[in-house]
C-alpha positions as CSV (number, residue, x, y, z in Angstrom):
1,M,21.6,24.2,0.8
2,N,20.5,26.7,3.4
3,R,18.1,28.2,0.9
4,H,16.4,24.9,0.3
5,V,16.1,24.2,4.1
6,F,14.6,27.6,4.7
7,H,12.1,27.2,1.8
8,G,11.2,23.7,3.1
9,A,10.6,25.0,6.6
10,L,8.5,27.8,5.3
11,V,6.4,25.6,3.1
12,G,6.0,23.1,5.9
13,A,4.9,25.9,8.3
14,V,2.3,27.2,5.8
15,F,1.0,23.6,5.3
16,A,0.8,23.0,9.1
17,A,-1.1,26.3,9.6
18,A,-3.5,25.4,6.8
19,I,-4.2,22.0,8.2
20,T,-4.6,23.4,11.7
21,W,-7.1,26.0,10.4
22,V,-9.2,23.5,8.5
23,A,-9.4,21.2,11.6
24,A,-10.2,24.1,13.9
25,S,-12.8,25.8,11.7
26,D,-15.0,22.7,11.8
27,A,-15.1,22.8,15.6
28,L,-15.2,26.6,16.0
29,A,-18.9,26.7,16.6
30,E,-18.7,24.0,19.3
31,G,-15.9,25.5,21.3
32,G,-14.5,23.9,24.5
33,F,-12.8,20.6,24.3
34,A,-13.9,19.9,20.7
35,L,-12.1,23.0,19.6
36,L,-9.0,22.1,21.6
37,A,-9.0,18.6,20.3
38,S,-9.3,19.7,16.8
39,V,-6.5,22.3,17.1
40,V,-4.2,19.7,18.7
41,F,-5.1,17.1,16.0
42,G,-4.7,19.6,13.2
43,L,-1.4,20.9,14.6
44,S,0.1,17.5,15.1
45,A,-1.0,16.3,11.6
46,G,0.3,19.6,10.1
47,V,3.7,19.4,11.8
48,C,4.1,15.8,10.7
49,I,3.3,16.5,7.0
50,G,5.2,19.8,7.2
51,G,8.2,18.0,8.5
52,L,8.0,15.6,5.6
53,I,7.9,18.5,3.2
54,A,10.9,20.2,4.9
55,A,12.8,16.9,4.8
56,N,12.1,16.6,1.1
57,F,13.5,20.0,0.5
58,A,16.6,19.1,2.6
59,M,17.1,15.9,0.6
60,L,16.9,18.0,-2.6
61,A,19.6,20.3,-1.4
62,L,21.8,17.3,-0.5
63,A,21.3,15.7,-3.9
64,E,22.2,19.0,-5.6
65,K,25.3,19.3,-3.4
66,E,26.4,15.8,-4.3
67,H,25.7,16.3,-8.0
68,G,27.8,19.5,-7.9
69,A,30.7,17.6,-6.3
70,V,30.5,14.8,-8.8
71,A,30.3,17.2,-11.7
72,A,33.3,19.2,-10.4
73,A,35.3,16.0,-9.9
74,S,34.6,14.7,-13.4
75,A,35.1,18.0,-15.3
76,P,38.3,18.0,-17.4
77,D,41.1,20.3,-16.4
78,L,41.5,22.6,-19.5
79,R,44.6,24.2,-18.1
80,R,46.6,21.0,-18.6
81,A,45.5,20.6,-22.2
82,A,46.7,24.1,-23.2
């Protein structure tokens, strides 16, 4: 589970950085408050979408954990049959 959470946070951070860069690159020539507003907008949008991506990875890890528990509970005990 920790692996999925780590990968989700990593992918979310990369996505947030990419959105922030795209938003800031448009206002780079303007500078001043336009650049600040673009960076803040890009960072907030990136963190929101990145958080959704990280949550999706965490839900994947939880589903795999539940599926493993169900599979282990329903597996026949071969030691009794022998």
